[in-house]
N, C-alpha and C positions, 0 to 999 in steps of 0.2 A: 816602520813600513808594514806591519802586521796587518793593516787595514787593506792591503792590496791582494787581489786574487792571484793564484799562481800564474795564469797566462800573462797577467800584467807584469808581475815580477820577472818572467822570462823576457819580456819586451824590454824592460828596463836593462837587464843584463845584456841583451843584444845592443842596446844603445851605448852601454859602458864600454863594450868592446869596439864598437864602431868609432867612438871618440878617442879611445886609445889608438886606434889604427890611423885616425886623422892627425894625430899629434905631430908626426914628422912632416906631413904635407903642410900643415898650418905653420910650423916652425920655419918653413922655407918660403912662406907666402909673404909678397910685399904688403898684403893687407894687414898683417900683424907685426910688420917690422917697425921697431921703435925708432930706427934711424930715419925712417920715411914718414912716419906719422907719430908725433908725441902723444903719450897716453892722455893728456888733458884734453886733446882735440877730439878724443872719442866720445865726448860728453857734449850735448847741445849746450850752447852758452846759457840758455834759459834754465837748464837744469842746475848748473853751478849757482846761479842766483837763488834758486829755491832751496838747494841744500845748505847754503849758507857757509860761514867759515868752519873748517874741519880741523884746524889745529888743536891738538890735544883730545879730540873726540875719538871714541872707539867706533870703528867701522867694520861691519861684516859684509862681504860681497859673496852671496850665495851664487852657485853654479858659475864660478869665476873663470872657467876654462883655462887658458893659458896665461892668465894674469895681465894680458895686455891693457885692461881697463883698470884692474885693481891697482896697478902701480900708481895711477893718478891720485888715489886717495892718500897713499903714503906720502907721495910728493908734496902734497898739500898739508902735511904735518899730522895726519890722523894716525892712530894706532890702529893698524889695518890687519884683518884676517881675511882670507880667501878660502872658500870651501867648494870642493868639486869631487865628483865620483870618479874622475879620470886620472889615474896615476901617471900616465904618460904625459898628459898636458900639464899637470902639476909639476913635473920634472922640468919642463920647459919655463914654466912660471918662476920656479926658484932660480933658474939660471938667469932669467931676465932681471929679477929683483937684485941679484947680486951685481949684475952688470950696470944696473941703474943706480947702485949704491943706496938702495933704500931697504928698510926691514919690514918684511910682511911674513906673517905667520900663515903658511898654507897647510890646510888640513884636508885629508882624502876621506870623503864619506859621501854617501847619498843625502840629498837635501832632507829627506824624511827622517834620517837618523842624526841630523845636525844637533839636536839639543844633547843627545848622548855623547856625540863626538866632541863637542866643545865643553864637556864637563859642566854643563848648566851655566856657562858664562853668558852675560847678557850685554847688549850693545846700544850706543846711542843712535846709530844708524844701521838699519839692514837694507842692503841694496840688491837689486837683481835686475836682469833684463838683456836686451840684445839677442833674442832668440832662445831664451831659456825657458819661458813658461810652456811652450808647446811640447816640452819633453817631460812635463809633469802630468800624470793621468788624473791626479785628485788634487784640485785646487783648494778645496775645503781644508784638507789635511795639510797642505803646504802653508795656508794662512794661519792655521792653529800653531804650526811650527814656528813661523815667523813671530807670532805674538808672544810665545814663550822665550824668544831670543831678544826681545826688546827690553831696554831700561825703561822704568816708568816715565811715560811722557815721551819715549823715543819715537823716531820717525822711520817709516817704511818708504822706500823710494824705488821706483822702477821706470825705465823706459824700455818699451817693447815695440817690436814690428807690429804694425796694425793688422788685425785679423783679416782686413780687405786685402792687403798686400799678400798675405799668405795665401788667400783664396785664388789670387791670380796664378799661382803655381810657380815652380822653380825655374822653368824653361819656357821657351817660346820666342818668337821673332823679336829682334831687338829694335826693329824699325819704329821710331817714335810716332810716326804718321798712321801706323796700323792700330785698329781699335784693340783694346785690352780685352782679354777673354777670362772669365772665371772658370777655373779648372778644378777647384776643390770647394767642399761645402764651407760656407761662412759659419754657420751655426755648428756648435758641437753636438755630441749626443750620438753620432753614428759610428763611434768606435775610432781607433787610431788610423792615421794614414801611414802606409808602410812604403819605404823607398828602398830600393837596391841599386846602388850605383857607386862606382869607384871615384867619382867627381864630387868636389865640395864646392861650397860658395866662395871659398878662398883658395884658388889654385896656386901651386907652388911655382916659383921661378923656372925650375928645371923640369917641370912636367911630371912630378911625382904624382902617384895615384894612391888612393886608398886600397890596402891590400889586406886580404884574410878576413875582414869583418865589414862587409859592404852594406848590411842591413841596418836601417834605423827606423823608428817609429815616432810619430808625432800626434798629439792630441790637440784639436783646435779649441781655442777659448776665446770668447768675445770679451770686449771691455767690460760689459755688464757682468760677465761671469767672474771677472777678476775683483770688481767692486763689491759684488755680493759676497764673495769669499772672504774678503778683508773685513767687511761689516759683520758677517757671521762669527768671525773669531774674536769679536769684541773691540775691534779696532775702529777709531773714528776716521771715516774717509774724509779727506780734506779736499773739497771741490776746487780749491784754488790751485791744487797740484795736478788737476785733471785737464789735459789739453791735447790736441792732435796737431800735427805738422805735416806739411808736404815736403819736408826735409827728409833726406835718407843719408845713412852713413856709409854708403858705397854706391858707386854709379852702375845701377842695375841695367839701365837701358842706354843704348847709344844716344848721344845727343843731350844728355843731361848736363845742366848748368851747375858749376861749382859756385856755392853761396857763401862758403866759409871753409877754413882749413879742415879737411875730412868730411865735408858735407855737400851733398848735391841735391838738386830737385829737377822735376820734369821740365822739358822745354816750355817756353811761354807760349800761350795760345792753345795748348792741348787741354785735355780733360784734367781737372784738378781733383786729385783724391788724397786722403789721409795715408801716409806712408809709415808713420810711427806715432805713438802716443805715450803720455806719461800718466802715472797715477801714484797716489800717495796716501798714506794713513798714519795716524798717531795712536800710540798706546796710551792706556789710561794713565793719568798722573798718579803719583804716589798719594796714598791716603793722608790727609791732614789731620795731625794730632789734635785732639780736642781736650780742653781742660775740664 
């Protein structure tokens, strides 16, 4: 993480404190309850088709938060590692893995320090997503880290909230008939967005609020930014893994229609916009020995 300027490091440190403070709120949230929603349903059905069989494969989930999604890889037979910078959320993740009866190696580290934290280990699949990339100020460095974590020919997979969705802002009227309003820049480059709120996207059952560290920072990234970063790190972007969807993994607006377990879309007849997207790339294959 030496490539980052001191002001950016301070923002990352504030984010870490904020995510630690969110841990108890999210642990009490129905959104992350494994009894209310199986880990497997947190992935779009098309994602599972593209990732293919995972039994016996090594999987690294970067920015894994409290492991609610990470467990699905282990449940499908993968040798699974989750990495996150929030010790508070990793404590929840370890408890969830024990309760689910699966083995996951959870490692506490910043994503930029992942190569060192993982002792140079490499993986068949490196996965990230679900709101993780906006917390990274430098996508190019992220992609270089990912490339070093891949086995030869390995796969990078991600499913992320669409930058258009993020531009609509976190709050606003829930009336599906009311026009959507852009509240933040779509394009990056203008510096991070800073929020100061005791509320999170995943409220607790008992009304718990974030306490003590309510400030967080996010850096906007477009889909093009992500693809350029992967390509610039020497990875082969796979266009077959690039697609957008009007599905969302939480009912952000009133009146959304449930289309699959854990997935919703906006009401029929309204404006259709992309809410999430996927992207993927492959690492260079191992050099072929010549005679």
